C-alpha positions, 0 to 999 in steps of 0.5 A, spaced: 137 835 840 137 830 845 136 824 840 141 827 836 146 827 842 144 820 844 146 817 837 152 821 836 154 818 843 153 811 841 157 812 834 163 815 838 162 809 843 163 804 837 168 808 833 173 811 838 176 804 841 177 802 833 182 808 833 185 809 840 183 803 844 179 803 851 181 810 853 178 809 860 184 804 861 189 809 859 193 813 864 189 819 862 182 816 862 183 813 869 177 815 873 182 815 879 188 819 877 187 821 870 187 828 867 183 833 871 185 840 869 186 845 875 181 850 873 174 852 876 171 852 869 172 845 869 170 843 876 164 839 874 168 835 869 170 828 872 177 826 872 179 823 866 174 827 862 176 828 855 174 836 856 180 837 860 184 836 854 179 838 849 175 844 848 169 842 844 168 849 842 174 852 843 171 854 850 167 851 856 161 854 857 163 860 853 169 862 857 176 860 856 179 856 862 186 857 863 191 857 859 187 862 855 188 863 848 186 868 843 185 862 838 182 855 837 188 850 837 188 843 832 184 837 835 180 842 839 186 842 844 186 847 849 193 850 846 197 848 840 201 841 840 208 844 838 211 851 837 216 849 832 222 851 836 228 848 834 232 847 841 231 847 848 230 850 853 223 848 853 217 852 856 210 850 857 207 853 851 212 849 847 209 843 847 202 841 849 204 835 854 208 840 858 202 844 861 201 838 866 207 834 865 212 838 869 214 840 876 213 847 875 206 850 875 202 843 872 195 844 870 193 837 873 190 837 879 195 836 885 200 836 879 204 830 876 210 827 879 214 824 873 222 822 875 227 820 870 228 812 868 234 812 872 229 813 878 223 810 876 226 803 874 233 804 876 232 806 883 236 812 884 235 818 888 230 823 884 233 829 881 228 831 876 220 830 877 217 833 871 218 831 864 219 838 861 224 839 867 227 832 864 228 835 857 231 842 860 238 838 861 244 838 858 242 833 853 235 831 850 231 828 845 230 834 840 222 835 839 223 839 833 227 833 830 223 828 833 217 831 829 221 831 823 223 824 823 216 822 824 213 826 819 218 823 814 218 816 815 210 815 817 207 821 813 200 818 814 200 818 821 204 824 823 203 831 820 206 838 822 200 839 827 202 833 831 205 833 837 212 830 837 211 826 844 206 822 840 212 819 836 213 815 842 206 815 846 199 815 844 196 819 849 189 815 849 193 809 850 199 810 854 198 807 861 201 809 868 208 805 868 211 808 873 206 805 878 208 798 875 215 798 873 215 790 873 209 789 869 210 791 862 202 790 861 202 797 863 207 800 858 206 807 856 210 807 849 207 806 842 212 804 836 211 810 831 210 805 826 204 802 830 201 808 833 194 805 834 197 800 839 201 799 845 208 796 845 210 791 850 204 789 853 203 783 849 207 777 849 212 777 844 213 784 845 218 783 851 225 784 851 226 777 852 223 776 846 228 780 842 234 776 845 235 770 850 242 774 852 239 780 856 242 780 863 238 786 867 243 790 871 243 791 878 238 796 882 241 802 885 245 800 891 244 793 891 248 787 889 242 782 889 236 785 886 235 788 879 232 793 874 226 795 873 223 793 879 228 792 885 226 784 885 230 778 883 230 774 877 223 774 873 220 768 873 220 767 865 227 770 865 231 776 864 227 781 860 220 778 861 218 784 865 220 789 861 218 792 854 222 790 848 226 797 848 231 795 843 225 794 838 222 800 840 228 804 839 230 801 833 224 803 830 227 810 828 235 809 830 237 803 826 242 802 820 237 805 815 234 811 817 238 818 816 236 822 822 239 829 822 240 832 829 239 840 829 242 840 836 249 837 834 248 840 827 250 833 824 246 826 822 246 821 828 250 815 828 246 809 825 245 804 829 246 796 827 243 792 834 241 786 829 247 784 825 252 779 828 259 777 824 264 780 829 268 785 826 264 786 820 258 786 824 253 791 828 254 794 835 257 789 840 252 791 845 247 789 840 246 782 838 254 782 835 258 778 840 265 781 842 271 777 839 275 777 845 275 777 852 272 782 857 274 785 864 267 785 866 263 787 873 257 783 876 252 781 875 255 780 868 261 776 870 257 771 874 251 771 870 246 765 870 246 765 863 253 762 863 256 767 858 261 772 859 261 775 852 255 776 848 250 780 852 245 784 849 244 790 852 237 794 853 238 801 850 235 804 856 241 800 860 245 806 858 240 812 855 234 816 858 228 817 853 227 824 855 233 828 857 239 827 861 245 831 865 250 828 861 251 828 853 247 823 849 242 822 854 247 818 858 243 815 864 246 818 871 245 812 874 247 805 871 248 798 874 246 800 881 250 806 882 251 813 880 256 815 875 262 818 878 261 825 875 257 828 869 259 827 862 258 834 859 262 834 853 262 829 847 270 828 846 273 827 853 276 821 857 271 821 862 266 816 858 269 812 863 264 814 868 259 810 864 263 805 861 266 803 868 259 802 871 260 795 867 267 794 865 273 793 870 277 798 866 284 802 868 285 805 861 292 803 861 291 796 863 285 794 858 288 797 852 296 795 854 297 790 859 291 785 859 292 778 856 288 780 850 289 788 850 289 791 843 295 795 843 300 791 848 307 794 849 308 800 845 313 799 840 314 806 838 313 809 845 307 813 848 308 819 845 306 816 838 299 816 840 298 820 846 302 826 844 308 830 846 305 833 852 304 826 855 297 829 859 294 822 859 289 818 855 286 819 848 279 821 848 274 815 848 270 818 843 275 817 838 274 809 837 268 808 842 261 810 839 255 806 835 259 803 829 266 805 831 272 802 830 280 804 831 280 806 824 282 813 827 289 810 828 290 809 820 288 815 818 293 820 817 289 826 817 286 824 824 289 825 831 292 820 833 295 817 827 299 811 829 298 805 824 302 801 827 297 800 832 291 799 828 287 793 828 280 794 825 276 792 831 269 794 833 270 798 839 263 798 841 
């Protein structure tokens, strides 16, 4: 028996790194802060030991550690990967990762603190301190939809038994990026199309490799230091201290994939972050440059890139990866300051809470009075577009969304209908 155990140990020591890399270098396998389930039945297992997640015989020494289960789970996990629930709010039993990654009754010894992106990389005051808590907000990455998309586009990697979190993270590889916000070699993400390797840790996988037109936004409360680590410009240029989040996110959210949202009961807008071409090209916050001037704030207005248009944003400059108190996973802090209020409904004029963090915008000025305003001098009067009630501006989402233009003005079945003003210009 001892000989058999030794043989199996040798085999595993060679086979496991091929599939999952060096587990001991991951956040979960680290001997100092890795996985350690808070249960007396596991007290003899070292920090980072596989048994804290995997129960080799559906038990440990003949007993069932917390959380007890009446059945064995796939992959020898101590609980099922995913419950299949189609919408939040989520509880720990909905996702295996939530048993530890929460500020509420975490099974990890001493708990785990996981702040949102706005706090960890933006410097904002923490509002949530657990991943499950982050998901249980106004908007979130719907785990049911995430797993369905992963199964659809990468069926050889993801199955019905997979964990939705694994679409973006490989638990045997993910590193502790929160402790090293300016060092992408500690990335926690893996592309769903390349699950068996980290993304962002190697040269060629940095945001500066995706574009030379990235300008990091300000760090919270500062006008001299920048995301993601409250420092000045990186030695190797803007974005060199960040994983290439644009290539990572567009592995799923691109101009080809059709992703259905159970939460929204519709397909998500397709995102073209790559195509240039002005009004006929892709999103202007991506590689497509603006065709007119912008009223833009610092640090963009005086960027050392020497441009005032044509900036390429990181997806995480505006969006949270897990969940947010705003719709569409919009960050609560952007470009050095908090949004002036929460955006709790999609169709609203209050998208200015977000856009105003980077754009100088009095909505009347930017739309009607600027030298390059798209709709100067209303020839038909304000009521033609704004309605007889004169209660204020048109909801921003009529024109401003991924892939959006002002075609609603030229659609007689839509509101507002004002063809005199229609320009066909891309509005995002």
